[in-house]
PyMOL Python script that loads the backbone (N, CA, C, O; Angstrom):
from pymol import cmd

cmd.read_pdbstr("""\
ATOM      1  N   MET A   1      67.939 -23.333 -24.537  1.00  0.00           N
ATOM      2  CA  MET A   1      67.157 -23.480 -23.292  1.00  0.00           C
ATOM      3  C   MET A   1      66.327 -22.271 -23.029  1.00  0.00           C
ATOM      4  O   MET A   1      66.728 -21.183 -23.443  1.00  0.00           O
ATOM      5  N   ALA A   2      65.311 -22.358 -22.439  1.00  0.00           N
ATOM      6  CA  ALA A   2      64.220 -21.238 -22.149  1.00  0.00           C
ATOM      7  C   ALA A   2      63.927 -21.452 -20.772  1.00  0.00           C
ATOM      8  O   ALA A   2      63.978 -22.593 -20.315  1.00  0.00           O
ATOM      9  N   THR A   3      63.605 -20.410 -20.017  1.00  0.00           N
ATOM     10  CA  THR A   3      62.988 -20.507 -18.746  1.00  0.00           C
ATOM     11  C   THR A   3      61.551 -20.447 -18.744  1.00  0.00           C
ATOM     12  O   THR A   3      60.893 -19.591 -19.335  1.00  0.00           O
ATOM     13  N   TYR A   4      61.059 -21.461 -18.003  1.00  0.00           N
ATOM     14  CA  TYR A   4      59.444 -21.621 -17.854  1.00  0.00           C
ATOM     15  C   TYR A   4      59.050 -21.532 -16.377  1.00  0.00           C
ATOM     16  O   TYR A   4      59.709 -21.991 -15.444  1.00  0.00           O
ATOM     17  N   PHE A   5      58.037 -20.964 -16.305  1.00  0.00           N
ATOM     18  CA  PHE A   5      57.411 -20.773 -14.848  1.00  0.00           C
ATOM     19  C   PHE A   5      56.181 -21.582 -14.586  1.00  0.00           C
ATOM     20  O   PHE A   5      55.374 -21.767 -15.497  1.00  0.00           O
ATOM     21  N   PHE A   6      55.996 -22.071 -13.392  1.00  0.00           N
ATOM     22  CA  PHE A   6      55.042 -22.990 -13.017  1.00  0.00           C
ATOM     23  C   PHE A   6      54.120 -22.303 -11.911  1.00  0.00           C
ATOM     24  O   PHE A   6      54.377 -22.511 -10.725  1.00  0.00           O
ATOM     25  N   ASP A   7      53.193 -21.595 -12.229  1.00  0.00           N
ATOM     26  CA  ASP A   7      52.365 -20.966 -11.398  1.00  0.00           C
ATOM     27  C   ASP A   7      51.353 -21.992 -10.799  1.00  0.00           C
ATOM     28  O   ASP A   7      50.988 -22.898 -11.548  1.00  0.00           O
ATOM     29  N   VAL A   8      50.883 -21.947  -9.583  1.00  0.00           N
ATOM     30  CA  VAL A   8      49.934 -22.702  -8.928  1.00  0.00           C
ATOM     31  C   VAL A   8      48.652 -21.967  -8.832  1.00  0.00           C
ATOM     32  O   VAL A   8      48.563 -20.829  -8.373  1.00  0.00           O
ATOM     33  N   LEU A   9      47.624 -22.696  -9.302  1.00  0.00           N
ATOM     34  CA  LEU A   9      46.171 -22.006  -9.104  1.00  0.00           C
ATOM     35  C   LEU A   9      45.613 -22.891  -8.037  1.00  0.00           C
ATOM     36  O   LEU A   9      45.760 -24.108  -8.145  1.00  0.00           O
ATOM     37  N   ASP A  10      45.026 -22.412  -7.084  1.00  0.00           N
ATOM     38  CA  ASP A  10      44.400 -23.004  -5.797  1.00  0.00           C
ATOM     39  C   ASP A  10      43.153 -22.325  -5.478  1.00  0.00           C
ATOM     40  O   ASP A  10      43.261 -21.191  -5.012  1.00  0.00           O
ATOM     41  N   ASN A  11      41.873 -22.859  -5.660  1.00  0.00           N
ATOM     42  CA  ASN A  11      40.696 -22.283  -5.463  1.00  0.00           C
ATOM     43  C   ASN A  11      40.742 -20.713  -5.692  1.00  0.00           C
ATOM     44  O   ASN A  11      40.531 -19.932  -4.764  1.00  0.00           O
ATOM     45  N   GLY A  12      41.005 -20.335  -6.872  1.00  0.00           N
ATOM     46  CA  GLY A  12      41.034 -19.024  -7.259  1.00  0.00           C
ATOM     47  C   GLY A  12      42.168 -18.076  -6.968  1.00  0.00           C
ATOM     48  O   GLY A  12      42.263 -16.944  -7.442  1.00  0.00           O
ATOM     49  N   ALA A  13      42.987 -18.630  -6.173  1.00  0.00           N
ATOM     50  CA  ALA A  13      44.355 -18.000  -5.659  1.00  0.00           C
ATOM     51  C   ALA A  13      45.412 -18.340  -6.658  1.00  0.00           C
ATOM     52  O   ALA A  13      45.435 -19.447  -7.195  1.00  0.00           O
ATOM     53  N   VAL A  14      46.277 -17.419  -6.915  1.00  0.00           N
ATOM     54  CA  VAL A  14      47.355 -17.780  -7.856  1.00  0.00           C
ATOM     55  C   VAL A  14      48.596 -17.586  -7.154  1.00  0.00           C
ATOM     56  O   VAL A  14      48.797 -16.521  -6.570  1.00  0.00           O
ATOM     57  N   VAL A  15      49.477 -18.544  -7.154  1.00  0.00           N
ATOM     58  CA  VAL A  15      50.820 -18.517  -6.395  1.00  0.00           C
ATOM     59  C   VAL A  15      51.862 -18.269  -7.785  1.00  0.00           C
ATOM     60  O   VAL A  15      51.963 -19.202  -8.582  1.00  0.00           O
ATOM     61  N   LEU A  16      52.430 -17.307  -7.970  1.00  0.00           N
ATOM     62  CA  LEU A  16      53.355 -17.126  -9.053  1.00  0.00           C
ATOM     63  C   LEU A  16      54.696 -17.635  -8.825  1.00  0.00           C
ATOM     64  O   LEU A  16      55.280 -17.388  -7.770  1.00  0.00           O
ATOM     65  N   ASP A  17      55.198 -18.303  -9.711  1.00  0.00           N
ATOM     66  CA  ASP A  17      56.685 -18.840  -9.817  1.00  0.00           C
ATOM     67  C   ASP A  17      57.382 -17.776 -10.194  1.00  0.00           C
ATOM     68  O   ASP A  17      57.199 -17.315 -11.321  1.00  0.00           O
ATOM     69  N   GLU A  18      58.323 -17.190  -9.298  1.00  0.00           N
ATOM     70  CA  GLU A  18      59.228 -16.151  -9.474  1.00  0.00           C
ATOM     71  C   GLU A  18      60.542 -16.550 -10.082  1.00  0.00           C
ATOM     72  O   GLU A  18      61.221 -15.725 -10.694  1.00  0.00           O
ATOM     73  N   GLU A  19      60.897 -17.747  -9.934  1.00  0.00           N
ATOM     74  CA  GLU A  19      62.336 -18.283 -10.225  1.00  0.00           C
ATOM     75  C   GLU A  19      62.262 -19.008 -11.569  1.00  0.00           C
ATOM     76  O   GLU A  19      63.135 -18.763 -12.402  1.00  0.00           O
ATOM     77  N   GLY A  20      61.282 -19.889 -11.848  1.00  0.00           N
ATOM     78  CA  GLY A  20      61.371 -20.695 -13.183  1.00  0.00           C
ATOM     79  C   GLY A  20      62.381 -21.732 -13.160  1.00  0.00           C
ATOM     80  O   GLY A  20      63.152 -21.859 -12.209  1.00  0.00           O
ATOM     81  N   ILE A  21      62.398 -22.593 -14.343  1.00  0.00           N
ATOM     82  CA  ILE A  21      63.125 -23.606 -14.501  1.00  0.00           C
ATOM     83  C   ILE A  21      63.550 -23.614 -16.072  1.00  0.00           C
ATOM     84  O   ILE A  21      62.680 -23.332 -16.896  1.00  0.00           O
ATOM     85  N   ASP A  22      64.707 -23.893 -16.453  1.00  0.00           N
ATOM     86  CA  ASP A  22      65.193 -23.862 -17.821  1.00  0.00           C
ATOM     87  C   ASP A  22      64.760 -25.212 -18.367  1.00  0.00           C
ATOM     88  O   ASP A  22      64.989 -26.216 -17.691  1.00  0.00           O
ATOM     89  N   PHE A  23      64.157 -25.306 -19.529  1.00  0.00           N
ATOM     90  CA  PHE A  23      63.843 -26.470 -20.244  1.00  0.00           C
ATOM     91  C   PHE A  23      64.047 -26.264 -21.765  1.00  0.00           C
ATOM     92  O   PHE A  23      63.948 -25.113 -22.189  1.00  0.00           O
ATOM     93  N   PRO A  24      64.336 -27.321 -22.665  1.00  0.00           N
ATOM     94  CA  PRO A  24      64.644 -27.212 -23.894  1.00  0.00           C
ATOM     95  C   PRO A  24      63.447 -26.598 -24.857  1.00  0.00           C
ATOM     96  O   PRO A  24      63.587 -26.009 -25.928  1.00  0.00           O
ATOM     97  N   ASN A  25      62.303 -26.896 -24.192  1.00  0.00           N
ATOM     98  CA  ASN A  25      60.999 -26.563 -24.857  1.00  0.00           C
ATOM     99  C   ASN A  25      59.888 -26.502 -24.104  1.00  0.00           C
ATOM    100  O   ASN A  25      59.930 -26.882 -22.933  1.00  0.00           O
ATOM    101  N   ILE A  26      58.752 -26.022 -24.658  1.00  0.00           N
ATOM    102  CA  ILE A  26      57.467 -26.218 -23.884  1.00  0.00           C
ATOM    103  C   ILE A  26      56.882 -27.637 -23.453  1.00  0.00           C
ATOM    104  O   ILE A  26      56.284 -27.931 -22.418  1.00  0.00           O
ATOM    105  N   GLU A  27      57.190 -28.348 -24.431  1.00  0.00           N
ATOM    106  CA  GLU A  27      56.711 -29.674 -24.088  1.00  0.00           C
ATOM    107  C   GLU A  27      57.453 -30.332 -22.954  1.00  0.00           C
ATOM    108  O   GLU A  27      56.862 -31.112 -22.206  1.00  0.00           O
ATOM    109  N   ALA A  28      58.646 -30.063 -22.811  1.00  0.00           N
ATOM    110  CA  ALA A  28      59.475 -30.690 -21.615  1.00  0.00           C
ATOM    111  C   ALA A  28      58.819 -29.964 -20.457  1.00  0.00           C
ATOM    112  O   ALA A  28      58.442 -30.691 -19.538  1.00  0.00           O
ATOM    113  N   ALA A  29      58.619 -28.677 -20.339  1.00  0.00           N
ATOM    114  CA  ALA A  29      58.270 -28.002 -19.288  1.00  0.00           C
ATOM    115  C   ALA A  29      56.690 -28.554 -18.932  1.00  0.00           C
ATOM    116  O   ALA A  29      56.359 -28.788 -17.770  1.00  0.00           O
ATOM    117  N   ARG A  30      55.934 -28.697 -19.871  1.00  0.00           N
ATOM    118  CA  ARG A  30      54.452 -29.404 -19.488  1.00  0.00           C
ATOM    119  C   ARG A  30      54.571 -30.804 -19.000  1.00  0.00           C
ATOM    120  O   ARG A  30      53.767 -31.278 -18.198  1.00  0.00           O
ATOM    121  N   SER A  31      55.620 -31.491 -19.508  1.00  0.00           N
ATOM    122  CA  SER A  31      55.772 -32.860 -19.028  1.00  0.00           C
ATOM    123  C   SER A  31      56.173 -32.824 -17.453  1.00  0.00           C
ATOM    124  O   SER A  31      55.680 -33.641 -16.676  1.00  0.00           O
ATOM    125  N   GLU A  32      57.068 -31.859 -17.038  1.00  0.00           N
ATOM    126  CA  GLU A  32      57.555 -31.694 -15.865  1.00  0.00           C
ATOM    127  C   GLU A  32      56.338 -31.116 -14.924  1.00  0.00           C
ATOM    128  O   GLU A  32      56.301 -31.469 -13.745  1.00  0.00           O
ATOM    129  N   ALA A  33      55.407 -30.284 -15.418  1.00  0.00           N
ATOM    130  CA  ALA A  33      54.288 -29.766 -14.717  1.00  0.00           C
ATOM    131  C   ALA A  33      53.354 -30.966 -14.467  1.00  0.00           C
ATOM    132  O   ALA A  33      52.810 -31.098 -13.371  1.00  0.00           O
ATOM    133  N   THR A  34      53.156 -31.871 -15.506  1.00  0.00           N
ATOM    134  CA  THR A  34      52.355 -33.048 -15.188  1.00  0.00           C
ATOM    135  C   THR A  34      52.920 -33.935 -13.961  1.00  0.00           C
ATOM    136  O   THR A  34      52.219 -34.313 -13.023  1.00  0.00           O
ATOM    137  N   LYS A  35      54.135 -34.175 -14.097  1.00  0.00           N
ATOM    138  CA  LYS A  35      54.845 -35.003 -13.053  1.00  0.00           C
ATOM    139  C   LYS A  35      54.662 -34.313 -11.729  1.00  0.00           C
ATOM    140  O   LYS A  35      54.275 -34.921 -10.730  1.00  0.00           O
ATOM    141  N   GLY A  36      54.932 -33.109 -11.742  1.00  0.00           N
ATOM    142  CA  GLY A  36      54.629 -32.378 -10.408  1.00  0.00           C
ATOM    143  C   GLY A  36      53.238 -32.335  -9.885  1.00  0.00           C
ATOM    144  O   GLY A  36      53.025 -32.333  -8.672  1.00  0.00           O
ATOM    145  N   ALA A  37      52.290 -32.299 -10.763  1.00  0.00           N
ATOM    146  CA  ALA A  37      50.905 -32.434 -10.358  1.00  0.00           C
ATOM    147  C   ALA A  37      50.721 -33.777  -9.924  1.00  0.00           C
ATOM    148  O   ALA A  37      50.085 -33.860  -8.873  1.00  0.00           O
ATOM    149  N   ARG A  38      51.069 -34.787 -10.398  1.00  0.00           N
ATOM    150  CA  ARG A  38      50.874 -36.205  -9.998  1.00  0.00           C
ATOM    151  C   ARG A  38      51.479 -36.410  -8.653  1.00  0.00           C
ATOM    152  O   ARG A  38      50.937 -37.181  -7.862  1.00  0.00           O
ATOM    153  N   GLU A  39      52.674 -35.707  -8.312  1.00  0.00           N
ATOM    154  CA  GLU A  39      53.363 -35.993  -7.174  1.00  0.00           C
ATOM    155  C   GLU A  39      52.490 -35.239  -5.996  1.00  0.00           C
ATOM    156  O   GLU A  39      52.399 -35.718  -4.865  1.00  0.00           O
ATOM    157  N   GLN A  40      51.884 -34.057  -6.371  1.00  0.00           N
ATOM    158  CA  GLN A  40      51.212 -33.313  -5.355  1.00  0.00           C
ATOM    159  C   GLN A  40      49.989 -34.197  -5.056  1.00  0.00           C
ATOM    160  O   GLN A  40      49.796 -34.443  -3.865  1.00  0.00           O
ATOM    161  N   ILE A  41      49.187 -34.680  -5.901  1.00  0.00           N
ATOM    162  CA  ILE A  41      48.111 -35.651  -5.692  1.00  0.00           C
ATOM    163  C   ILE A  41      48.483 -36.850  -4.762  1.00  0.00           C
ATOM    164  O   ILE A  41      47.822 -37.150  -3.769  1.00  0.00           O
ATOM    165  N   ALA A  42      49.479 -37.433  -5.132  1.00  0.00           N
ATOM    166  CA  ALA A  42      49.931 -38.531  -4.353  1.00  0.00           C
ATOM    167  C   ALA A  42      50.349 -38.132  -2.845  1.00  0.00           C
ATOM    168  O   ALA A  42      50.058 -38.845  -1.885  1.00  0.00           O
ATOM    169  N   ASP A  43      50.972 -37.074  -2.751  1.00  0.00           N
ATOM    170  CA  ASP A  43      51.414 -36.698  -1.533  1.00  0.00           C
ATOM    171  C   ASP A  43      50.116 -36.180  -0.624  1.00  0.00           C
ATOM    172  O   ASP A  43      50.028 -36.413   0.582  1.00  0.00           O
ATOM    173  N   GLY A  44      49.281 -35.559  -1.267  1.00  0.00           N
ATOM    174  CA  GLY A  44      47.874 -35.041  -0.717  1.00  0.00           C
ATOM    175  C   GLY A  44      47.145 -36.380  -0.231  1.00  0.00           C
ATOM    176  O   GLY A  44      46.658 -36.399   0.900  1.00  0.00           O
ATOM    177  N   ALA A  45      47.067 -37.402  -0.992  1.00  0.00           N
ATOM    178  CA  ALA A  45      46.284 -38.648  -0.740  1.00  0.00           C
ATOM    179  C   ALA A  45      47.030 -39.342   0.430  1.00  0.00           C
ATOM    180  O   ALA A  45      46.371 -40.005   1.232  1.00  0.00           O
ATOM    181  N   LYS A  46      48.384 -39.218   0.566  1.00  0.00           N
ATOM    182  CA  LYS A  46      48.871 -39.898   1.892  1.00  0.00           C
ATOM    183  C   LYS A  46      48.588 -39.082   3.085  1.00  0.00           C
ATOM    184  O   LYS A  46      48.499 -39.670   4.163  1.00  0.00           O
ATOM    185  N   GLN A  47      48.447 -37.914   3.039  1.00  0.00           N
ATOM    186  CA  GLN A  47      48.217 -37.019   4.181  1.00  0.00           C
ATOM    187  C   GLN A  47      46.615 -36.911   4.266  1.00  0.00           C
ATOM    188  O   GLN A  47      46.197 -36.300   5.250  1.00  0.00           O
ATOM    189  N   GLY A  48      45.786 -37.355   3.486  1.00  0.00           N
ATOM    190  CA  GLY A  48      44.358 -37.269   3.541  1.00  0.00           C
ATOM    191  C   GLY A  48      43.862 -35.941   3.259  1.00  0.00           C
ATOM    192  O   GLY A  48      42.891 -35.483   3.861  1.00  0.00           O
ATOM    193  N   ILE A  49      44.532 -35.262   2.305  1.00  0.00           N
ATOM    194  CA  ILE A  49      44.161 -33.966   1.797  1.00  0.00           C
ATOM    195  C   ILE A  49      43.911 -34.002   0.311  1.00  0.00           C
ATOM    196  O   ILE A  49      44.665 -34.454  -0.550  1.00  0.00           O
ATOM    197  N   ASP A  50      42.764 -33.468   0.159  1.00  0.00           N
ATOM    198  CA  ASP A  50      42.347 -33.377  -1.462  1.00  0.00           C
ATOM    199  C   ASP A  50      42.916 -32.163  -2.207  1.00  0.00           C
ATOM    200  O   ASP A  50      42.411 -31.059  -2.005  1.00  0.00           O
ATOM    201  N   VAL A  51      43.778 -32.286  -2.921  1.00  0.00           N
ATOM    202  CA  VAL A  51      44.439 -31.379  -3.732  1.00  0.00           C
ATOM    203  C   VAL A  51      44.177 -31.200  -5.313  1.00  0.00           C
ATOM    204  O   VAL A  51      44.858 -30.555  -6.111  1.00  0.00           O
ATOM    205  N   THR A  52      42.967 -31.970  -5.556  1.00  0.00           N
ATOM    206  CA  THR A  52      42.730 -32.228  -6.881  1.00  0.00           C
ATOM    207  C   THR A  52      42.182 -30.939  -7.641  1.00  0.00           C
ATOM    208  O   THR A  52      41.994 -30.896  -8.857  1.00  0.00           O
ATOM    209  N   HIS A  53      41.965 -29.946  -6.791  1.00  0.00           N
ATOM    210  CA  HIS A  53      41.358 -28.540  -7.213  1.00  0.00           C
ATOM    211  C   HIS A  53      42.541 -27.751  -7.674  1.00  0.00           C
ATOM    212  O   HIS A  53      42.374 -26.800  -8.437  1.00  0.00           O
ATOM    213  N   ARG A  54      43.753 -28.103  -7.242  1.00  0.00           N
ATOM    214  CA  ARG A  54      44.878 -27.361  -7.766  1.00  0.00           C
ATOM    215  C   ARG A  54      45.259 -27.532  -9.089  1.00  0.00           C
ATOM    216  O   ARG A  54      44.899 -28.571  -9.643  1.00  0.00           O
ATOM    217  N   SER A  55      45.971 -26.650  -9.758  1.00  0.00           N
ATOM    218  CA  SER A  55      46.602 -26.920 -11.169  1.00  0.00           C
ATOM    219  C   SER A  55      47.722 -26.042 -11.341  1.00  0.00           C
ATOM    220  O   SER A  55      47.936 -25.044 -10.653  1.00  0.00           O
ATOM    221  N   PHE A  56      48.493 -26.496 -12.378  1.00  0.00           N
ATOM    222  CA  PHE A  56      49.783 -25.606 -12.646  1.00  0.00           C
ATOM    223  C   PHE A  56      49.506 -24.927 -13.918  1.00  0.00           C
ATOM    224  O   PHE A  56      48.817 -25.510 -14.756  1.00  0.00           O
ATOM    225  N   ARG A  57      49.980 -23.740 -14.151  1.00  0.00           N
ATOM    226  CA  ARG A  57      49.969 -22.924 -15.331  1.00  0.00           C
ATOM    227  C   ARG A  57      51.354 -22.861 -15.645  1.00  0.00           C
ATOM    228  O   ARG A  57      52.165 -22.505 -14.790  1.00  0.00           O
ATOM    229  N   VAL A  58      51.712 -23.193 -16.858  1.00  0.00           N
ATOM    230  CA  VAL A  58      53.045 -23.292 -17.322  1.00  0.00           C
ATOM    231  C   VAL A  58      53.056 -22.076 -18.402  1.00  0.00           C
ATOM    232  O   VAL A  58      52.224 -21.961 -19.301  1.00  0.00           O
ATOM    233  N   ARG A  59      54.135 -21.194 -18.161  1.00  0.00           N
ATOM    234  CA  ARG A  59      54.403 -19.950 -18.893  1.00  0.00           C
ATOM    235  C   ARG A  59      55.741 -19.649 -19.289  1.00  0.00           C
ATOM    236  O   ARG A  59      56.676 -20.123 -18.644  1.00  0.00           O
ATOM    237  N   ASP A  60      55.947 -18.883 -20.321  1.00  0.00           N
ATOM    238  CA  ASP A  60      57.405 -18.456 -20.673  1.00  0.00           C
ATOM    239  C   ASP A  60      57.641 -17.106 -19.996  1.00  0.00           C
ATOM    240  O   ASP A  60      56.751 -16.566 -19.339  1.00  0.00           O
ATOM    241  N   HIS A  61      58.822 -16.581 -20.158  1.00  0.00           N
ATOM    242  CA  HIS A  61      59.245 -15.233 -19.646  1.00  0.00           C
ATOM    243  C   HIS A  61      58.290 -14.076 -20.083  1.00  0.00           C
ATOM    244  O   HIS A  61      58.216 -13.064 -19.386  1.00  0.00           O
ATOM    245  N   ALA A  62      57.517 -14.220 -21.291  1.00  0.00           N
ATOM    246  CA  ALA A  62      56.688 -13.301 -21.500  1.00  0.00           C
ATOM    247  C   ALA A  62      55.198 -13.444 -21.063  1.00  0.00           C
ATOM    248  O   ALA A  62      54.327 -12.595 -21.252  1.00  0.00           O
ATOM    249  N   GLY A  63      55.045 -14.624 -20.461  1.00  0.00           N
ATOM    250  CA  GLY A  63      53.729 -14.867 -19.854  1.00  0.00           C
ATOM    251  C   GLY A  63      52.848 -15.589 -20.715  1.00  0.00           C
ATOM    252  O   GLY A  63      51.668 -15.781 -20.422  1.00  0.00           O
ATOM    253  N   ARG A  64      53.422 -16.026 -21.847  1.00  0.00           N
ATOM    254  CA  ARG A  64      52.704 -16.818 -22.808  1.00  0.00           C
ATOM    255  C   ARG A  64      52.650 -18.362 -22.235  1.00  0.00           C
ATOM    256  O   ARG A  64      53.556 -18.838 -21.551  1.00  0.00           O
ATOM    257  N   PRO A  65      51.499 -19.050 -22.601  1.00  0.00           N
ATOM    258  CA  PRO A  65      51.361 -20.570 -22.169  1.00  0.00           C
ATOM    259  C   PRO A  65      52.191 -21.360 -23.191  1.00  0.00           C
ATOM    260  O   PRO A  65      52.271 -22.586 -23.106  1.00  0.00           O
TER     261      PRO A  65
END
""", "prot")
cmd.dss("prot")
cmd.show_as("cartoon", "prot")
cmd.util.cbc("prot")
cmd.orient("prot")
């Protein structure tokens, strides 16, 4: 298992994930990021907020995508 970090990019601002989550590989981490993005879009739509400009950056402990 390796730790992957999910930074949020929002209108030029970057919110760094300081904790990270363990996944068996980068593909599993990216799959989780996609799921999280879909959830944020759905939650935003329910609240009448457009969050489609946000994105996740998945990186490992060394900062590599």
